[in-house]
Every structure is written in C-alpha cells, then in structure tokens.
N, C-alpha and C positions, 0 to 999 in steps of 0.2 A: 273681349279683352278686359282685364281687370286691374292691370298694374299701371295704367296711364302712359306717359310719354316714353317709358322704357320698355314698352311691349310691342311685339311685332308678330304678325301671322303670315304663313305661307303655305302653299300646297306641299312643297318638297324642300326640306333642309338638307344640304349636302355639307358634311363636316370634313374639312380637309381639302386643300386645293392642289394636291399633287397630281400626277398624270391621271389617276383614276378619278379624283374628285373634280378637277376642272373639266375633264371630258364629260363626266356625268352631268354636270351643271349645264354645259353648253348643249349637250344632246337633249336634255330635258326641256331647256328653253326652246329649242328648235321644234320640239313636240308640243309646244304651247302650254307648258306647265309654268306656274308661278314658282320660281326657284330662288332660294337664298343660299349663297355659297359662303360658308363660314371658315375663316382661316386665322390661326393664332398668330402667324407672322405677318410682317408688313408686306413682304414680297410673296406673290402667288407662285405656284409651280412646285412646291414641296421640295423634298430632299433631292429628287432627280435633277430638276433644273438648277437649284441653288447650290447644292453641296455634293452631288453625286454624278449621275450619267453625263451631263453636259460639261461641267467644268473639268472632270477627270479626262474626258476625251480630248478636250482642248490641250491639256497638259501632255497627254500621250502623243498627240500629233507633233507638238514642239519637240519632245524627246526623240521621236522618230526622225525628225528633220536633222537634229543635231547628229544622230548616229549616221544618217545617210551621207552627210558631208565627209565623214571619215573614210568612206569608200569611193568617193567621187573620183579620186586619182586613178582608180582602175579603168575608168572610162575616159581618161585623158582630161578630166576637168579638175582644175585646182581651186579649192575653196579654203579660205582661211577663216576659221571661227575663233574670234578673239576670246569669247567667253559667253556665259549665259547670265543675263540680267533677270534674275528670278522675279524681282519686283515688277519689271515691265511685262514679263510673261503673265504674272497674276493679274495685272491691270487689263491686259488684252483679254484674258479669260473672263474677267468680271464684266467687260463690255458685252461679250457674247451673252452672258447670263442675263444681264439687264435687258438686252434687246428681246430675248425670248420671254422673260417674265413679264415685261411690259406688254408683249404681244398676247400673252395669256389673259391679262386683265382686259385688254382691248376687245378680244374676241368674246370673253365672257359677258361683258357689259353690252356690247353691240348685238349679241344674240338675245339679250333680254334678261340675263341673270343679275340679281342684286348681290352685292358683296358686303359682308360684315366682318370687320377685323376683331378678333377676340377668341378666347379659349372657351370652348363649349363643353358642357356636361349635361347629361340627362337628369331631369327631375322626375320624369315618368316616361311612359311609352309614347307620349304625345307632347311633351314639353322639354325645352332646353333652357338652361341659363347660360348666357354668354358673358364672360368677363371682358368688358371693353375698357378703353382708356377713360371713357366718360361714366363708367359705372356698370353694374350688372344689367343685362337686358334679357327679358323673357321672350322666348320664341315658341310659339305654338305652331305645330305642323300637322299635316295629315299623313305624310310619309317622310322618311329620313334615309339618307345614304351615308353610312360610316366609311370614310376613306382617310383614316388618320395615319396610315402607313406603318413604318417600323422605325426602331431606334437601335443604335449599336448595343450589343450584349456587353455588359460590364464585366471586366476580367478582374477577379480578386487579386489584390496586390499591385494593381496598375491603374489607380484612379486617374482619369484624364484631367490634367490640370492646364492643358494648352501650352505648357512650357517644356517640361521634360517629357511628359507622356501626352501623346496626341492621338486623335481619331482621324478618320478620313476627311472630316470637315476641316480640321486644322492643317492637315497635310496639303490641302489645296489652297491654303492662304499663306504659306510660309514666304517670307521675303528674301531669305537666303537659303542656299543649298546646304543642308547639314553635311558635315564632314563624314560622320558615321551615323547610319540609320539602322536600327534593329526593328524588323517587322515581325510582330507576333501574330501568326495566323497565315496559313498558306492557301486561303480561299481566293476567289477571283479579285477581291478588292486589294488584298495584300500583295498578290502577284502583280497586279497592274501598277500599283503605286510604287512597289519596290523596284520594278523595272524602270519606271519613269525616273526615279531619283538616282538609280545607278547610271543611267545614260546621261543624266545631267551632271554627274560627277561625284555622287556620294559613294562611300563604301557601304555596301548593303549586306545584311545578314537576315535571312528569313527563318523563323522558328516555327515548326509545324508539329503538332501533337501526334498526328498519324505518321506511319513509317513511309508513306508515299504521298506525293502531291496528287490532287484530283483523283481520288480513289474510285470515284464513280465512273471513270472513263477506262477505255481499253488500254492495255499496257503500252502499245505502240505509240499512242498519243501522248501518254505520260512521259515516255522516253524522249520524244522530240522536245517537249517543253522543258523537261528537267535538264537535258543537255544544253539547251539554249540559255537557260538561266546561269548555268555553270560557265558557259563560254562568255557570258557578259561579265563574269567576275563576281556574281552573287554567291555568297556562302549559304549553303542550305544545311540547316540543323533539323533533320527529320527524325520523328520518333522522340522528340524532346518536349518537355513541359517547362513553360516559363514560370518560375517560382516567385520572383520578386526582383527588386532592383535596389541598388545603393546609390543615393544621390551624390553627385559630384560633377567634376568637369574633367573627363566625361563621366556620365553615369555608368554603372556596371550592372548589366542584366544577368541574373542568375538563372541558368537553365539546367534541367535535370533529365538525363536519359533514362531509358528503361532498365539500365544496369545500375541505376542510382548514382552514377558518376555525375559530378557537377562541373559546369563550365561557366566562366564569366565572360560576357561580351561587352566591349566598350561601346557606348552609344551617346551621341549628342542629342538625338531624338529617338523616342521609342514610339512606334506606331502600333496601336492595338487594333486588330481587325479580326475578331474571332466569331463573327456571326451577328445576327440581328434578331430582335424580339418585337412582338406587336406593340404599337404605341397606343396603349389603352388606359394607362394610369390616370386617374382623375376624370375619366370619361363618364362615369356613372352607369356602366353597363348593368350593374346589379339593380339600380333603381328602374332602369328600363325593362329589366327582365331578360336581357339578351344572354344567351348561353355561349360559353367559350369551350374550346378544346383544352386538354390537359396542359399544353404549353402556352396557353393564353390567347391563341388565335380564335377569332370569332367563327362559329360554326354556321355555314350557309349551304343551301342546296344549289342545283344547277341553274336556278333562276336568280341566284344571289340573294335569296331571302333568308333572313335569320329565323329563329323560332318565334319571333314576335311579329305578328301580321303588321305590314306597313313599314318595317325597318329592314333595310338592306345593308350589306357590307361588301366591299370590293377592295382589291389591291393587296398590298403586303399584310394588312391586318387580318386577312382570311387565310394566310399561309400559302402553301404550295411554292412554286418558284417565285422568288421575290424580284419580279421583273416589271418594268414600266409597261412594256407592251402587253403583258398579261392583264395588268390593271386597265389599260385602254379597252381591251375586249370586254372585260367584266363590267366596265362602266357603261358601255353601250347596251349590254344585256340588261343591266339593272334599270337604265333609263327607259328602254323599250318595254320592259315588263310593267313598270310603273305607269307608262302611258297606255297600257292595255294591249300592246302588240304581242304577237307570238315570238318569243325569243328565249334562248337558253345558252348557257356556256357548255356546249357539247363538242368543243374542238378536239380533234384527234391529237394534235401536237402543239407544243409551245417551244419555238426555237429559242436558243440562248447563245450568247457570245461572251467570251472573255477577251478583253483587248490587251493581251500580252503581245510580245513580239517573238514569234509570229502569233497572229490571232488564232483563237480556237472558237469554233462554232459547231453547233450540233442541233439536230432535230430528230425526234423519234428515238427508237431503241438502239442501244449499243449492241454489239455482238453478244456480250455477256448477258445483258438483260433479255435479249431475244431468246437465247438458249434457256435461260432460267424460266421463261414463260412457256417453254415446251415447243418452240419452233425448231424445225430443221432449217438451218441457216446456210445461205450462200453469200459470200462477200466478194467485193471487187475493190482493189486499191490502185490509185494512180498517184505516183510520187511527183512532186513538182519539179524535181531535178530533171524530169523528162519533158517538161513544158517549155516550149520556145518563148512564150510570153513571160514566164517566170524568170527565165534567164535574162531577158532584156530588162527586167525590173530588179535584177540582183536579189531575187527572192525565191531561191530554189529549195528552201527548207520546208518540210511538211508534205502533206498528202491529202487526198480526198478518199474516204472509205464509204462505200455504200453497203448496207446490210439489207438483205431481202429474204423472203420465205422461199426456201429451195423448191417447194412443191408448186406453189402458185406463181412465184416470181413477183409477188407484190412487194413494193419497197416498204421496209419497216423503219429504217433510220439512215441518216447521212451524217458523217462526222468529218470535219475539215479542220486541219491545222495548217496555216499558211497565210500569206499576204492576202488581204481583201476577203478573208473568210466571212466576215460580217456581211459583206455585200452579196455573197454567193448563196448563203444559207436560205434566203427567202424562196428561191426556186425549189429547193429541197422540201421546205415546209409545205409549199403549195402542192407538190407532187404527193406527199404523204397524206395531206388533208383530203385530196381528191381521190385517194385510193389508187394511185398510178402504179403501173407495173414496170419492170425493167425495160420492156420493149417500148413503152410510151416515151421514156426519156432517150433511149438509144436511137429512136427514129426522129427525135427532135433536133433540127439543125441548130448548132450553136456557132456564134460568130468566131472567126479565127483572125488573128491570134488573141485569145483571152484567157484569163485565169478560170473562167467558168467552164471552159472545155474540160477541165479536170473532173467535173461532175459527170459529164458525158463519158469520159474515158473510164472512170471508175465503174459506171454502169455496164459499159461494154466488157470490162474485165470480169464483172460478176457473171456475165453471160458466156464467158469464154471466147469473146470476139474482139479482144483488145488488139489494136493496131500498133500503138506507139509504146507499148510495153509488152514483155513476153507474157503469154497466158500461162497461168499455173495449171 
C-alpha cells in the first residue's frame, strides 16, 4: 500500500449493495473471502429494497385492500372507508424498507463483510478509487464484482424534476394522491403504479408507444389485463408517442398517434417509466478494460466473468431480464466461482411477475415463442372462473395456461394471470428447471381448495384429461 491512511486492500471488492451485490458479499464472506462491499448510498439494498420491489409491493397491497372493501358488501360485510392517508401509507412503507435494509447491513457485517460508503470508479483492473465523505480512498483488490444495477431511461422532453415529472422513486414517496396522473410507458412498472394510484383515487391515463400492452405475451393474457385496466377506469392510449408537455395547473401532456393526430392530456403528475439502462456512468470501465455490449450492458459468460480476468459482473448491469431474483442467482454463481467452486449460470428458466390486478406471472416459453423455436405445441388452459377457491376469494378473473412439446409432453412454459399468480409460478419454474413432463404434474396431488389447483387443471387440460372444464 502506498497512499497511507486512505488506502485499503481486500481480496474481493463488491461494487453495489443491491440484491446481487449484498448477496455476493455475504456468500463470499461465508466462503472465507476477505470482502469489501462498496455502496454509494447510505442505505444498503439498492433500488429493489429502497425504491422498487419492496416499497412498490407495500403500496400495491394497500391499494388491493382499498379495492376489496368496495366489494365486501357482496359477502354481507359492511366496511366504511373514510379515505386514504397517503402520508401514513408512505410512512408504513418506509418502516418496512428500513427494517429490511437494516437487516441487510446486519447480515453483511455478521457474516464478515466490511462496508465502505462511497462512489467507486476503476483506476485499473486491480485498483478502485472510492469517493467517501472523508475524501478519496484507494482500494486495491484481487478480484471485483460489479453490481451497480440500472437506472431509469431518460425520456426526451420529460426531464424528471420531482414535482411535475416524476419517476418510480418519486411515485413511491408522494404524500398526496394526485387528482390526474399520466403514466408514460406501459411496461410492468407503469402498469403496477398506474393501477395503484387509480385504486387510491387518481384519474389515470397510460400512454404506450406500442399498439398493444405486453406484446411479448400471448393475446389471451393481454386481453385479460387490458380489459381489467379499462374496467378500473384507466384510460389507455396505445400506439401513441409522448411528445412533450406544457407546464401549468394542470400540466398538459402532448401525445401523437401513428396518424399524426395530437391529443392533450391533463396531468397533475407525469410518471415516466419507459425502461432502464445499465448504471455504469463514471464507473471507469474503460480504465479497467471491461467490455460492454452495444446498449451499454457489461458482457459476461456463464460464470459471470467479464473479459478481464478477476472482474465479474452480475444483476441488471449485465442485461437480460432486469429482475432481483436473477441477480440473486448470478451473485451466488460469481461468489462460488471466485471461491474456486464449480458453478455456472446454466438455469433453464427465469420466472417473472407483474404485480398488476390481477397479477401476471410466467416461466418458460409462451405458445408463440415455442412455435417460433420449431416445437409442435400442445396447450392446456384452466380459467379461474371454474375454481371454487377463486370464487371464495372473489378472484375469478384470469387463467393458468401450460405450454408443452406435443411429441414428448415436456413442459415448456406456464403463464398465469390471476390472484396469487406470484405465489404459484415457483412450482412451474421448478417443473421446467427439472425437465418435468405433463404426467409428472398431473400425477402430483395438489391441496384442495387452492388457487394452485389451477396449474394441475391446466396440465390435465393439455393431456385431454380435464375434469372441471370441458376438454377441447
């Protein structure tokens, strides 16, 4: 060491403490590595814990509860909702976030990882400079894991100012429900937050450039969620481009259709959610020699290794589905490879969930994707309106659809739209990961009455053995 008191050495430097970063640090420490976890923010946990996955799901649950009270009278239950105190709701959400982020810090330190707060940048392939409150600190390392995540894609004409134009971070900290909310972007974040604020009382309009929502999914799934959004009273402007806005009270958002006709939408708040890009600005990847893909994501192999020996990358910063649970798995692989164990990211499937109402969850190939890959496909669908459990939950919208190879009967994909889809998709992911066949699931006893029976029923339908729906 040559810089004196502001120098530090470690075996492994982990840059970023989101789901991938903190898990990598903990796992590395468990594997007896000397680990330094570097985080630019005061709170650990990254976007997921602080501004994304966790806080948004807390808000979604509250919105679900508000809506459920409106239908309680059907069951003979009278519930009077005086109103929604958004400030208290945000405070409750913040308590959950703090408990989890404090837990991440506790687990990191108790497992043996050191934590350094500051913004890191590479000086070379073995040195980092970390800008801390007490000044720059040099960190020399043997190996490094880049886990800096992603940031919102900036939309020209709509700079986020936290007042008129907000991102998902600001949308989760509002103290009052906006009267009129325009959401630009019909991806999962826009759909989730748009649904939340509609159920909390906002007038909501969603502007989406593509002519359909969720274009990567099968038409029947898109139909359910589109119908549901319209039933909630959300205005959908599909095939429209947001061109800019005029400041005022309210603001006026200018959108343009493919026929060049323009429409003005009034908005007290404008939520921009049009995708995310890798968070690599100022990281010094060039100085380290780390190669990137054309869109800026870091290039890695199945062992999470970059082109530079000893430097790894995981999570959103490497692209693919930008999901916390993907980062978890990649973090374990990177940590185990660094520790000399045989490990690789060779997973067959990455499940995903959109927490709309109803929820959407999927694992594996859609029917369209399977056919495009040359499979002869057989499918089975079970609608929740035929489920006794769904009826008791007042949650009969949606279905489970299983996609399988018609020749071998191997399960290729499962798609669920309905209540508790997020809790059911794990079984489907396990089945696909293990190479299960339709018979494997059809002969597995599922508890009754449950929503998970829908998966069993869809598999039986694919086999032509459905009992509770007519076989096609």
